[in-house]
N, C-alpha and C positions, 0 to 999 in steps of 0.2 A: 571362377575359383573353384568354387565347391565342385564343379565337375573335376579339375584337376586332382584335388585332394582323393575324390574317391577313385580317379583312376591310379593313384600313387598306391592306394590302398588294396586295389584289386591287383595289381602288379606285385605286391608284396616286398620282400627283400633282395636286392638282386646281387648284392656284392659276394663274391665266391669266398666260402667259407677257409678257404688256403689260409695259414698252414694247419689248422686243425683238421681238416680230412684232403685227401690228397686229390688234385685235379683229374678230370674227366678228359682223358687225351684221345685224340681220332684215333682210329686203329691204324692207320698207314702214317701215324706218327715216327719220326727217327730222331732217336736221341743218340745216348753214349753208344760207340760200336764197340766191339766185342771180339778179341782174336782169338783163334784157336789153331796153334801153329801145328798142332799134329796132323791135322785136315791136310796141311799143305804138301803138295807134291814136290818130290825133290827136283830143286831148281827152278821151279815155277816162279812167275815173277808177272802172273797176269792180273792183280789187283794192282801192284804198283803200276805198271804199264798203263792201265786203264784210269788212273787216277788222273784228274785234270790239274792238280794242283800240286801234284808231286808230295801230297801228304802221307804216303805210305812208301817205306823203305823193305826190301827182303833182301838183307845182305847176310843171309845165318839166321837173325832175329827178326821175325816180323815185327815192325814197328810202324806205329801214327802218330802223326803231329796233328792233335786236334785244333791248334791254332793256326793251321792250311787247311784243314777239312771242311769242307763246303755242305757235308752231311747229304750228298747227292747219293744214290744207290749204284755209281760205277764200279766201284770196285767189287760190292756184293754180287752184282748183276755178272761181273767177269770172271769171279772165283768159280772154279768148275766143282769146288769141294766143300764148298760153304764154309769157307775157313773165317771170313766175318761177315757178322751179320748186325744189324742195328738194334737196341733194346728200345724201351720207353722211358729210359731214365733221361731225365731233365734236367737235373741240377747239375749245371757244368761250370760253374763259377771258380775260378782259383786266383789263388795270392800270388801265384809266382809262374812266370812264363815257362819255365823247365817243367812245371807239374802237368802242362797240358802233352807231352810227349809220352806216350805210353807203349809197353811190350805187352806180350801175353801174361795175363797171372798179376798185372799191375792194378792196382787200383787208384783211380783218379784222387789226388790229393784236393777236396774241396775248400773253398778260401774259409777260412776261419775267423774269429771273431776277432775284433779291432783290439789293439792293444788297450791295457785298462785305462791308461792316462787320456788316450783317445775317445775312447768308450766313454768316460766318465764326462768328457765335455762335450761328446755330441750324440750320445746315446739317447734315442726317441725324439731327436729334434736335428734333424740332417736336412739342411738345405744346398740342392746342388743347383748348378747352371749347367744346363745341356749346351754342346756345343758341336754342330754338322760340321766337320772339318773334311767334305769332301764325299758324303756318302750318297747312297742311291735313294734315300728316302725310305728305305725298308727299316733300317733301325730305328729311324725319327720317327715312323708310324708305329712302332711297336712299343718306343718310349711313350708317346703321345697317350696311348689307350691306358696306360698305367695309371692314369690321372680319371679315368671315367670313373663311374658308379660300380662296373662290376669289378675292379681291381682294386681302387681306392689305395693306392698306396700312401696316402695321406694317414691312414689308421695305424701303420706301422712308424710313425713320424719322420715320414720324408718326404720333401716338397721340392717342386723345381722352381726357381726364382728369375726373374728377368735381368737382374743386375749380378756380375760376378763379385761384387762389392758385397752384397747380402748372402755370399753364398759359401758354404764350409767347404765346397770341391765342386770339381767338373766331372760330368759324365761326357765323354767323348765318343762320338761316333764318325764312321768315315775313313776313309786310308790316309788322311792328312796331306793334301796336296800342296805344292808349294806357293800357291797362292794363299790358302788357308794358315800356313804355318805361323808367319807373322802375328794375324789375328788371334790365333790360338795361343801362342806364346803371350801376348798382352793380355790374353783373359786369363790365363793361368797367372800371371804377375798381379793381377787386380785380386784376386782372391787372396782374402787374408790367413795366416796362419793360424793353427795348424790345418794343413789343407790336404783332402784327399782327391787323388786322379783315380778315375776309372775309365776303362776302354770297354766300350760295347762294341761285340763283334760278330752282328749277326751274319756275315759273308765270311769274311776269313781275318785272321789277327794281324798280318803282314802285310795285306793287300798284294797278295803275289800274283794276280792278275794284271796288277798295274807296273810291276816291277822294271819293266822293260823301256816303259814310258817317262821319258824327261819330266813332265809334270806330277807325275805319282814316284815316290820314293820312299821306301821302307825304313830308311835312314831319317825320314822326317821326324818317324815317332821316336827316336833312340834318346833324346834328351829329356824325355817324361819319365818318371818313375810311377809304374802303375800299381797302384794299392789292389787293384782288383782287374780281373777280365774277366768278362761276362762272354759265354757262349751260348747264342739263341739256337738252338737246335729246330730245323723246320721238317715239316710234315709235306707230302707231297700235294700239290695243287690240284 
């Protein structure tokens, strides 16, 4: 026991000082993409053609849908004039799905504070039930580390619970498969009111890769009203 105490004293404080200080991000981290349409050659659609999820449209105005974006560098690599570049902006949560669609010069409308009544009830004491509804374990792994000593989500009053009946809301990851839809609906119904529904979209908001497969459908998520959408930008592995 004494050796364990000495080890912890040598290690010191491991919890990040965020939000008091900004996090140190990897050099190759890819966050919010920025558009510069003035650089676009007339009639060029290289970035839109290169995008694997059709997140970019170039019909007069260059536009990007962050809900579809994988934060891969294909568009930036394909553009001959550097009209698209990725920044280190990591704050990407939005309250409205439409806020994730950006054109040049638009600022991402970040998720705002909860409504006053909801904040009065849940502020500094928010319990969430996490549901993996067809994910690849990427989002789930990221959610799991939030509970470690490094991130310590509990210091903000946010904790994950085992039962939806003990939760104030859901954190849903994955594309929502047909096999998981009923389980998700039952979990949602088990959460008492007022409830918060959040979608963590590490890969893409509407699971566009799976849209042509019967077991996956973007319609699966239509019955849920998302309070927040979290986009987790990824850096190159």
